[in-house]
Jmol script that loads the backbone (N, CA, C; Angstrom):
load data "model"
ATOM      1  N   UNK A   1     -34.555  17.129 -47.363  1.00  0.00           N
ATOM      2  CA  UNK A   1     -33.409  17.284 -46.527  1.00  0.00           C
ATOM      3  C   UNK A   1     -33.555  18.637 -45.666  1.00  0.00           C
ATOM      4  N   UNK A   2     -33.610  18.461 -44.430  1.00  0.00           N
ATOM      5  CA  UNK A   2     -33.017  19.847 -43.688  1.00  0.00           C
ATOM      6  C   UNK A   2     -31.624  20.225 -43.631  1.00  0.00           C
ATOM      7  N   UNK A   3     -31.419  21.562 -44.285  1.00  0.00           N
ATOM      8  CA  UNK A   3     -29.945  21.995 -44.155  1.00  0.00           C
ATOM      9  C   UNK A   3     -29.778  22.971 -43.236  1.00  0.00           C
ATOM     10  N   UNK A   4     -30.693  23.416 -42.286  1.00  0.00           N
ATOM     11  CA  UNK A   4     -30.361  24.412 -41.344  1.00  0.00           C
ATOM     12  C   UNK A   4     -31.303  25.805 -41.449  1.00  0.00           C
ATOM     13  N   UNK A   5     -31.835  26.068 -40.116  1.00  0.00           N
ATOM     14  CA  UNK A   5     -32.484  27.630 -40.040  1.00  0.00           C
ATOM     15  C   UNK A   5     -33.887  27.221 -41.233  1.00  0.00           C
ATOM     16  N   UNK A   6     -34.803  26.446 -40.818  1.00  0.00           N
ATOM     17  CA  UNK A   6     -35.747  26.011 -41.550  1.00  0.00           C
ATOM     18  C   UNK A   6     -35.550  26.121 -43.112  1.00  0.00           C
ATOM     19  N   UNK A   7     -34.526  25.596 -43.612  1.00  0.00           N
ATOM     20  CA  UNK A   7     -34.183  25.329 -45.096  1.00  0.00           C
ATOM     21  C   UNK A   7     -33.931  24.266 -45.135  1.00  0.00           C
ATOM     22  N   UNK A   8     -35.105  23.826 -46.355  1.00  0.00           N
ATOM     23  CA  UNK A   8     -35.058  22.013 -46.632  1.00  0.00           C
ATOM     24  C   UNK A   8     -34.977  22.162 -48.150  1.00  0.00           C
ATOM     25  N   UNK A   9     -34.000  21.076 -48.708  1.00  0.00           N
ATOM     26  CA  UNK A   9     -33.578  20.885 -49.820  1.00  0.00           C
ATOM     27  C   UNK A   9     -33.203  19.254 -50.397  1.00  0.00           C
ATOM     28  N   UNK A  10     -33.761  19.071 -51.462  1.00  0.00           N
ATOM     29  CA  UNK A  10     -33.657  17.534 -51.771  1.00  0.00           C
ATOM     30  C   UNK A  10     -32.589  17.668 -52.753  1.00  0.00           C
ATOM     31  N   UNK A  11     -31.814  16.677 -52.596  1.00  0.00           N
ATOM     32  CA  UNK A  11     -30.457  16.261 -53.549  1.00  0.00           C
ATOM     33  C   UNK A  11     -30.528  17.122 -54.615  1.00  0.00           C
ATOM     34  N   UNK A  12     -29.910  18.168 -55.116  1.00  0.00           N
ATOM     35  CA  UNK A  12     -30.020  18.949 -56.584  1.00  0.00           C
ATOM     36  C   UNK A  12     -31.053  19.352 -56.778  1.00  0.00           C
ATOM     37  N   UNK A  13     -31.890  19.802 -55.620  1.00  0.00           N
ATOM     38  CA  UNK A  13     -33.174  20.692 -56.080  1.00  0.00           C
ATOM     39  C   UNK A  13     -33.372  21.603 -55.298  1.00  0.00           C
ATOM     40  N   UNK A  14     -32.204  22.353 -55.032  1.00  0.00           N
ATOM     41  CA  UNK A  14     -32.073  23.356 -54.236  1.00  0.00           C
ATOM     42  C   UNK A  14     -33.045  24.735 -54.715  1.00  0.00           C
ATOM     43  N   UNK A  15     -33.599  25.438 -54.056  1.00  0.00           N
ATOM     44  CA  UNK A  15     -34.226  26.681 -54.532  1.00  0.00           C
ATOM     45  C   UNK A  15     -34.178  27.758 -53.759  1.00  0.00           C
ATOM     46  N   UNK A  16     -34.495  28.764 -54.096  1.00  0.00           N
ATOM     47  CA  UNK A  16     -34.372  30.361 -53.420  1.00  0.00           C
ATOM     48  C   UNK A  16     -35.975  30.834 -53.125  1.00  0.00           C
ATOM     49  N   UNK A  17     -36.597  29.628 -53.186  1.00  0.00           N
ATOM     50  CA  UNK A  17     -38.433  30.326 -53.037  1.00  0.00           C
ATOM     51  C   UNK A  17     -38.521  30.040 -51.698  1.00  0.00           C
ATOM     52  N   UNK A  18     -39.714  29.789 -51.286  1.00  0.00           N
ATOM     53  CA  UNK A  18     -40.276  29.657 -50.101  1.00  0.00           C
ATOM     54  C   UNK A  18     -39.974  30.470 -48.962  1.00  0.00           C
ATOM     55  N   UNK A  19     -39.509  29.922 -47.600  1.00  0.00           N
ATOM     56  CA  UNK A  19     -39.104  30.373 -46.694  1.00  0.00           C
ATOM     57  C   UNK A  19     -37.586  30.925 -46.668  1.00  0.00           C
ATOM     58  N   UNK A  20     -36.653  30.478 -47.893  1.00  0.00           N
ATOM     59  CA  UNK A  20     -35.257  30.437 -47.820  1.00  0.00           C
ATOM     60  C   UNK A  20     -34.906  32.296 -48.005  1.00  0.00           C
ATOM     61  N   UNK A  21     -35.366  32.775 -48.461  1.00  0.00           N
ATOM     62  CA  UNK A  21     -35.023  34.470 -48.375  1.00  0.00           C
ATOM     63  C   UNK A  21     -34.943  35.035 -46.784  1.00  0.00           C
ATOM     64  N   UNK A  22     -35.848  34.353 -46.068  1.00  0.00           N
ATOM     65  CA  UNK A  22     -35.974  35.089 -44.796  1.00  0.00           C
ATOM     66  C   UNK A  22     -35.031  34.662 -43.784  1.00  0.00           C
ATOM     67  N   UNK A  23     -34.511  33.275 -43.853  1.00  0.00           N
ATOM     68  CA  UNK A  23     -33.555  32.619 -43.182  1.00  0.00           C
ATOM     69  C   UNK A  23     -32.287  32.469 -43.680  1.00  0.00           C
ATOM     70  N   UNK A  24     -32.026  32.901 -44.840  1.00  0.00           N
ATOM     71  CA  UNK A  24     -30.434  32.724 -45.860  1.00  0.00           C
ATOM     72  C   UNK A  24     -29.679  33.328 -44.941  1.00  0.00           C
ATOM     73  N   UNK A  25     -29.616  34.584 -44.598  1.00  0.00           N
ATOM     74  CA  UNK A  25     -28.377  34.982 -44.397  1.00  0.00           C
ATOM     75  C   UNK A  25     -27.955  34.574 -42.654  1.00  0.00           C
ATOM     76  N   UNK A  26     -29.115  34.085 -42.169  1.00  0.00           N
ATOM     77  CA  UNK A  26     -28.718  33.401 -40.834  1.00  0.00           C
ATOM     78  C   UNK A  26     -27.765  31.835 -41.221  1.00  0.00           C
ATOM     79  N   UNK A  27     -28.307  31.141 -42.153  1.00  0.00           N
ATOM     80  CA  UNK A  27     -28.009  30.039 -42.670  1.00  0.00           C
ATOM     81  C   UNK A  27     -26.904  30.084 -43.009  1.00  0.00           C
ATOM     82  N   UNK A  28     -26.201  31.259 -43.831  1.00  0.00           N
ATOM     83  CA  UNK A  28     -24.810  31.391 -44.181  1.00  0.00           C
ATOM     84  C   UNK A  28     -23.859  32.051 -43.551  1.00  0.00           C
ATOM     85  N   UNK A  29     -24.139  32.702 -42.306  1.00  0.00           N
ATOM     86  CA  UNK A  29     -23.406  32.993 -41.082  1.00  0.00           C
ATOM     87  C   UNK A  29     -22.626  31.789 -40.576  1.00  0.00           C
ATOM     88  N   UNK A  30     -23.402  30.687 -40.354  1.00  0.00           N
ATOM     89  CA  UNK A  30     -23.690  29.583 -39.616  1.00  0.00           C
ATOM     90  C   UNK A  30     -22.858  28.779 -40.506  1.00  0.00           C
ATOM     91  N   UNK A  31     -22.691  28.874 -41.782  1.00  0.00           N
ATOM     92  CA  UNK A  31     -22.201  27.591 -42.894  1.00  0.00           C
ATOM     93  C   UNK A  31     -20.900  27.984 -43.396  1.00  0.00           C
ATOM     94  N   UNK A  32     -20.615  29.632 -43.511  1.00  0.00           N
ATOM     95  CA  UNK A  32     -19.322  29.939 -44.330  1.00  0.00           C
ATOM     96  C   UNK A  32     -18.586  30.728 -43.057  1.00  0.00           C
ATOM     97  N   UNK A  33     -17.347  30.181 -42.932  1.00  0.00           N
ATOM     98  CA  UNK A  33     -16.318  30.907 -42.046  1.00  0.00           C
ATOM     99  C   UNK A  33     -16.200  32.432 -42.459  1.00  0.00           C
ATOM    100  N   UNK A  34     -16.207  33.292 -41.516  1.00  0.00           N
ATOM    101  CA  UNK A  34     -15.930  34.409 -41.549  1.00  0.00           C
ATOM    102  C   UNK A  34     -16.707  35.142 -42.772  1.00  0.00           C
ATOM    103  N   UNK A  35     -18.017  34.707 -42.645  1.00  0.00           N
ATOM    104  CA  UNK A  35     -18.922  35.629 -44.002  1.00  0.00           C
ATOM    105  C   UNK A  35     -18.859  36.746 -43.672  1.00  0.00           C
ATOM    106  N   UNK A  36     -19.295  37.426 -42.405  1.00  0.00           N
ATOM    107  CA  UNK A  36     -19.678  38.841 -41.949  1.00  0.00           C
ATOM    108  C   UNK A  36     -18.277  39.508 -42.261  1.00  0.00           C
ATOM    109  N   UNK A  37     -16.839  38.952 -42.029  1.00  0.00           N
ATOM    110  CA  UNK A  37     -16.080  40.032 -42.348  1.00  0.00           C
ATOM    111  C   UNK A  37     -15.699  39.904 -44.047  1.00  0.00           C
ATOM    112  N   UNK A  38     -15.851  38.932 -44.709  1.00  0.00           N
ATOM    113  CA  UNK A  38     -15.667  39.023 -46.327  1.00  0.00           C
ATOM    114  C   UNK A  38     -16.683  39.832 -46.776  1.00  0.00           C
ATOM    115  N   UNK A  39     -17.835  39.747 -46.511  1.00  0.00           N
ATOM    116  CA  UNK A  39     -19.137  40.483 -46.610  1.00  0.00           C
ATOM    117  C   UNK A  39     -18.365  42.127 -46.400  1.00  0.00           C
ATOM    118  N   UNK A  40     -17.813  42.546 -45.623  1.00  0.00           N
ATOM    119  CA  UNK A  40     -17.367  43.783 -45.663  1.00  0.00           C
ATOM    120  C   UNK A  40     -16.482  44.011 -46.319  1.00  0.00           C
ATOM    121  N   UNK A  41     -15.752  43.301 -46.466  1.00  0.00           N
ATOM    122  CA  UNK A  41     -14.332  43.626 -47.123  1.00  0.00           C
ATOM    123  C   UNK A  41     -14.832  43.789 -48.716  1.00  0.00           C
ATOM    124  N   UNK A  42     -15.496  42.946 -49.323  1.00  0.00           N
ATOM    125  CA  UNK A  42     -16.274  42.837 -50.331  1.00  0.00           C
ATOM    126  C   UNK A  42     -16.710  44.467 -50.653  1.00  0.00           C
ATOM    127  N   UNK A  43     -17.589  44.723 -49.546  1.00  0.00           N
ATOM    128  CA  UNK A  43     -18.744  46.169 -49.633  1.00  0.00           C
ATOM    129  C   UNK A  43     -17.428  47.334 -49.500  1.00  0.00           C
ATOM    130  N   UNK A  44     -16.525  47.154 -49.226  1.00  0.00           N
ATOM    131  CA  UNK A  44     -15.594  48.223 -49.075  1.00  0.00           C
ATOM    132  C   UNK A  44     -14.655  48.204 -50.487  1.00  0.00           C
ATOM    133  N   UNK A  45     -14.178  47.324 -50.819  1.00  0.00           N
ATOM    134  CA  UNK A  45     -13.610  47.274 -52.191  1.00  0.00           C
ATOM    135  C   UNK A  45     -14.595  47.650 -53.402  1.00  0.00           C
ATOM    136  N   UNK A  46     -15.918  47.188 -53.468  1.00  0.00           N
ATOM    137  CA  UNK A  46     -16.497  47.272 -54.494  1.00  0.00           C
ATOM    138  C   UNK A  46     -17.060  49.144 -54.334  1.00  0.00           C
ATOM    139  N   UNK A  47     -17.386  49.563 -53.223  1.00  0.00           N
ATOM    140  CA  UNK A  47     -17.345  50.924 -53.013  1.00  0.00           C
ATOM    141  C   UNK A  47     -16.163  51.515 -53.518  1.00  0.00           C
ATOM    142  N   UNK A  48     -14.671  51.253 -53.351  1.00  0.00           N
ATOM    143  CA  UNK A  48     -13.673  52.114 -53.589  1.00  0.00           C
ATOM    144  C   UNK A  48     -13.640  51.928 -55.083  1.00  0.00           C
ATOM    145  N   UNK A  49     -13.990  50.604 -55.834  1.00  0.00           N
ATOM    146  CA  UNK A  49     -13.733  50.629 -57.398  1.00  0.00           C
ATOM    147  C   UNK A  49     -14.848  50.921 -58.257  1.00  0.00           C
ATOM    148  N   UNK A  50     -15.930  51.497 -57.691  1.00  0.00           N
ATOM    149  CA  UNK A  50     -17.102  51.822 -58.113  1.00  0.00           C
ATOM    150  C   UNK A  50     -17.221  53.404 -58.105  1.00  0.00           C
ATOM    151  N   UNK A  51     -16.329  54.052 -57.655  1.00  0.00           N
ATOM    152  CA  UNK A  51     -16.356  55.877 -57.591  1.00  0.00           C
ATOM    153  C   UNK A  51     -16.032  56.134 -58.845  1.00  0.00           C
ATOM    154  N   UNK A  52     -17.075  57.106 -59.302  1.00  0.00           N
ATOM    155  CA  UNK A  52     -17.010  57.643 -60.603  1.00  0.00           C
ATOM    156  C   UNK A  52     -16.249  58.858 -60.447  1.00  0.00           C
TER     157      UNK A  52
END
end "model"
wireframe off; spacefill off
backbone 0.3
color backbone group
């Protein structure tokens, strides 16, 4: 079954192999609301918390 951005997955058989890594970020940006904003916030918080 096609899930978008040339990514296919059978029911309960999803894998991160094949061409998935090449198109995964594009797929997530379309699938997860506010992905880019959330990613940026996580990066900022982790930088703050990981200070030594």
